[in-house]
N, CA and C of each residue as an Amber inpcrd file, in Angstrom:
protein
   243
 139.7430000 -31.8390000 -92.7760000 138.7130000 -31.7310000 -91.7050000
 139.4370000 -31.9340000 -90.3610000 140.3810000 -32.7810000 -90.2300000
 141.0750000 -32.9680000 -88.9810000 141.8250000 -31.8460000 -88.6840000
 142.3790000 -31.0660000 -89.7270000 143.1280000 -29.8340000 -89.3980000
 142.2580000 -28.8570000 -88.7740000 140.9610000 -28.6080000 -89.2140000
 139.9940000 -27.6840000 -88.6870000 139.7080000 -28.0570000 -87.2460000
 139.4510000 -29.3370000 -87.0110000 139.2530000 -29.7770000 -85.7230000
 140.3270000 -29.5340000 -84.8220000 141.5650000 -29.7950000 -85.2600000
 142.8410000 -29.5870000 -84.3830000 142.9690000 -28.0390000 -84.1840000
 142.6860000 -27.1650000 -85.1560000 142.7040000 -25.7410000 -84.8590000
 141.7290000 -25.2330000 -83.9820000 140.4910000 -25.7780000 -84.0290000
 139.4660000 -25.4050000 -83.0840000 139.8990000 -25.7970000 -81.6050000
 140.4750000 -27.1350000 -81.5770000 140.8710000 -27.5930000 -80.2760000
 141.9840000 -26.6940000 -79.6610000 142.9030000 -26.2670000 -80.4870000
 143.9680000 -25.3210000 -80.0140000 143.3660000 -24.1110000 -79.5140000
 142.4970000 -23.4610000 -80.3250000 141.8790000 -22.1810000 -80.0740000
 141.1540000 -22.2850000 -78.7220000 140.4600000 -23.4030000 -78.5430000
 139.6090000 -23.4940000 -77.3100000 140.4780000 -23.7280000 -76.0780000
 141.6480000 -24.3620000 -76.3010000 142.5810000 -24.5970000 -75.1560000
 143.1870000 -23.2940000 -74.7920000 143.4520000 -22.3530000 -75.7160000
 144.0360000 -21.1880000 -75.4600000 143.0620000 -20.2870000 -74.6590000
 141.9520000 -20.2710000 -75.2360000 140.8940000 -19.4620000 -74.4990000
 140.5710000 -19.9070000 -73.0770000 140.5580000 -21.1960000 -72.8660000
 140.2940000 -21.7040000 -71.4880000 141.4280000 -21.5540000 -70.6590000
 142.6520000 -21.5170000 -71.0890000 143.8280000 -21.2330000 -70.2310000
 144.2680000 -19.8750000 -70.2290000 143.6050000 -18.9180000 -70.7440000
 143.9990000 -17.5150000 -70.8430000 144.2090000 -16.9240000 -69.4300000
 145.2930000 -16.4110000 -69.2930000 145.6200000 -15.7860000 -67.9010000
 146.2640000 -16.7850000 -66.9910000 146.4600000 -17.9480000 -67.4210000
 146.9760000 -18.9920000 -66.6800000 148.4740000 -19.1610000 -67.1030000
 149.3520000 -19.6580000 -66.2760000 150.7770000 -19.9160000 -66.8040000
 150.8060000 -21.1960000 -67.4570000 151.3560000 -21.3200000 -68.5910000
 151.4920000 -22.5070000 -69.4090000 152.7070000 -23.3450000 -69.0200000
 152.3780000 -24.6120000 -68.8700000 153.4280000 -25.6370000 -68.5780000
 154.3590000 -25.7740000 -69.7900000 155.5860000 -26.0650000 -69.5420000
 156.5340000 -26.3140000 -70.8110000 156.2460000 -27.6620000 -71.2610000
 155.8830000 -27.8920000 -72.4770000 155.6310000 -29.0440000 -73.1110000
 156.8210000 -29.5970000 -73.9180000 157.1370000 -30.9340000 -73.6840000
 158.2390000 -31.5310000 -74.4230000 157.9600000 -31.6320000 -75.9530000
 156.7930000 -31.9540000 -76.2570000 156.3200000 -32.0650000 -77.6700000
 155.2310000 -30.9550000 -77.9730000 155.5780000 -30.1740000 -79.0150000
 154.6080000 -29.1570000 -79.2550000 153.4130000 -29.7700000 -80.1460000
 152.3460000 -29.0530000 -80.2090000 151.1690000 -29.5550000 -80.9410000
 151.4950000 -29.8220000 -82.3870000 152.2900000 -28.9780000 -82.9780000
 152.6320000 -29.2070000 -84.4390000 153.4590000 -30.5600000 -84.5160000
 154.4620000 -30.7590000 -83.6390000 155.0680000 -32.0330000 -83.6110000
 154.2160000 -33.1730000 -83.5640000 153.2220000 -33.1060000 -82.6550000
 152.2190000 -34.1830000 -82.3980000 151.5230000 -34.4430000 -83.6940000
 151.0460000 -33.4120000 -84.4340000 150.3890000 -33.5900000 -85.6510000
 151.2880000 -34.2830000 -86.6360000 152.6030000 -33.8760000 -86.6870000
 153.5050000 -34.6790000 -87.6410000 153.5600000 -36.1280000 -87.2550000
 153.7930000 -36.4370000 -86.0720000 153.8370000 -37.7440000 -85.6240000
 152.5400000 -38.5360000 -86.0040000 151.3660000 -37.9830000 -85.8240000
 150.0950000 -38.4910000 -86.1500000 150.0510000 -38.8810000 -87.6230000
 150.4090000 -37.8000000 -88.4660000 150.3750000 -38.0550000 -89.9160000
 151.3910000 -39.1600000 -90.3750000 152.5170000 -39.1690000 -89.8270000
 153.4350000 -40.2980000 -90.1380000 152.8550000 -41.5790000 -89.7190000
 152.2190000 -41.6280000 -88.6520000 151.7240000 -42.9550000 -88.1240000
 150.5500000 -43.3770000 -89.0680000 149.7860000 -42.4350000 -89.6480000
 148.6460000 -42.7630000 -90.4400000 149.2140000 -43.3140000 -91.7250000
 150.2930000 -42.8020000 -92.2970000 150.8570000 -43.1860000 -93.4420000
 151.4820000 -44.6830000 -93.2960000 151.9500000 -44.8330000 -92.1930000
 152.5490000 -46.3190000 -91.8450000 151.3460000 -47.2410000 -91.7910000
 150.2830000 -46.8360000 -91.2550000 149.1640000 -47.7650000 -91.0550000
 148.3740000 -48.0760000 -92.4260000 148.4590000 -47.0710000 -93.3880000
 147.7810000 -47.2200000 -94.6370000 148.4460000 -48.1020000 -95.5390000
 147.8150000 -49.2830000 -95.9060000 148.4080000 -50.2090000 -96.7590000
 148.6160000 -49.7850000 -98.1380000 147.9680000 -48.7200000 -98.6120000
 147.9510000 -48.2430000 -99.9060000 148.9710000 -47.2290000-100.1550000
 149.6780000 -46.6670000 -99.0310000 150.7170000 -45.6610000 -99.1570000
 151.8180000 -46.2510000 -99.6970000 152.4480000 -45.4960000-100.5300000
 153.7550000 -45.8790000-101.2100000 154.9010000 -45.1910000-100.4780000
 156.0550000 -45.8310000-100.7100000 157.2490000 -45.1990000 -99.9430000
 157.5110000 -43.9410000-100.3670000 157.3530000 -43.5080000-101.6470000
 157.6760000 -42.1470000-102.1270000 156.6620000 -41.1350000-101.4010000
 155.5510000 -41.5800000-101.2730000 154.6540000 -40.6300000-100.5230000
 155.0090000 -40.3630000 -99.1950000 155.4630000 -41.4260000 -98.5220000
 155.8930000 -41.3610000 -97.1310000 157.0960000 -40.5030000 -96.9200000
 158.1100000 -40.6530000 -97.8970000 159.2720000 -39.9340000 -97.9480000
 158.9040000 -38.3810000 -98.1670000 158.0100000 -38.1790000 -99.1200000
 157.6360000 -36.7040000 -99.4190000 157.0620000 -36.0380000 -98.1490000
 156.2300000 -36.7410000 -97.3770000 155.7580000 -36.2090000 -96.1290000
 156.8030000 -35.9120000 -95.1260000 157.7280000 -36.8410000 -95.0520000
 158.8920000 -36.6020000 -94.0920000 159.6590000 -35.3990000 -94.5150000
 159.9190000 -35.2950000 -95.7860000 160.5990000 -34.1250000 -96.2720000
 159.8130000 -32.8630000 -96.1720000 158.5440000 -32.9460000 -96.3590000
 157.7170000 -31.7700000 -96.2710000 157.6270000 -31.2540000 -94.7820000
 157.8680000 -32.0580000 -93.8430000 157.9060000 -31.7870000 -92.4390000
 159.3260000 -31.2290000 -92.0500000 160.2380000 -31.3820000 -92.9820000
 161.5690000 -31.0260000 -92.6860000 162.4320000 -32.0040000 -91.7900000
 162.0310000 -33.2370000 -91.7680000 162.5290000 -34.2210000 -91.0280000
 163.8140000 -34.9590000 -91.5630000 164.0940000 -34.6830000 -92.8570000
 165.1690000 -35.4290000 -93.4090000 166.5330000 -35.1660000 -92.7360000
 166.6230000 -34.0630000 -92.0300000 167.8810000 -33.7750000 -91.3330000
 167.7660000 -34.0920000 -89.8010000 166.6330000 -34.4470000 -89.4400000
 166.4190000 -34.7690000 -87.9530000 167.0670000 -36.0430000 -87.5540000
 167.4720000 -36.1650000 -86.3060000 168.0470000 -37.4050000 -85.9070000
 167.2740000 -38.6170000 -85.9840000 165.7910000 -38.3440000 -86.0030000
 164.8840000 -39.4350000 -86.1490000 164.7790000 -40.0240000 -87.5210000
 165.4030000 -39.3860000 -88.5540000 165.2210000 -39.7870000 -89.8950000
 165.6230000 -41.2710000 -90.1470000 166.6570000 -41.6670000 -89.7100000
 167.0120000 -43.1210000 -89.9200000 165.9530000 -44.1600000 -89.1680000
 165.5180000 -43.6320000 -88.0510000 164.4160000 -44.4870000 -87.4080000
 163.1650000 -44.4780000 -88.1410000 162.7790000 -43.3050000 -88.7890000
 161.6340000 -43.3550000 -89.6650000 161.6370000 -44.2670000 -90.8270000
 162.7950000 -44.2320000 -91.3490000 163.1880000 -45.0670000 -92.5930000
 163.0230000 -46.6680000 -92.0690000 163.6410000 -46.8670000 -90.8980000
 163.6670000 -48.2700000 -90.4060000 162.1530000 -48.7530000 -90.1150000
 161.3860000 -47.7740000 -89.6230000 159.9650000 -48.1940000 -89.2950000
 159.1890000 -48.5270000 -90.5860000 159.4030000 -47.8040000 -91.7120000
 158.8960000 -48.0550000 -93.0000000 159.2950000 -49.5080000 -93.4330000
 160.5400000 -49.6900000 -93.4660000 161.0920000 -50.9860000 -93.8740000
 160.5360000 -52.1740000 -93.0690000 160.4850000 -52.0090000 -91.7900000
 160.0490000 -53.0600000 -90.8660000 158.5230000 -53.3240000 -91.1910000
 157.7880000 -52.2560000 -91.3910000 156.2860000 -52.3950000 -91.5960000
 156.0500000 -52.9220000 -92.9590000 156.8460000 -52.6370000 -93.9780000
 156.5900000 -52.9160000 -95.3570000 157.4600000 -54.1170000 -95.9050000
 158.4250000 -54.6360000 -95.0940000 159.1370000 -55.7150000 -95.3920000
 160.3300000 -55.4780000 -96.2350000 160.9660000 -54.3310000 -95.9910000
 162.2200000 -53.9330000 -96.5210000 162.0420000 -53.2230000 -97.9700000
 163.0410000 -52.7420000 -98.4390000 163.0690000 -52.1450000 -99.8210000
 164.3300000 -51.2280000 -99.9400000
């Protein structure tokens, strides 16, 4: 459901700004969605480490410079492993 809302918000933003020059954004909307999803997994006490890692890999972040930081966040939040 959230994806539909995000898509609608994106479409609405495009229509409202049509014909205007777009500012360069440091973080794209897709990247913001990825960050939100990872944050949701960190906040979910029922999320297992393997699920967390699967999402990171699905986003293609296993080769990103942030990968060690994402693992450290998991370990800090869950008490190591």
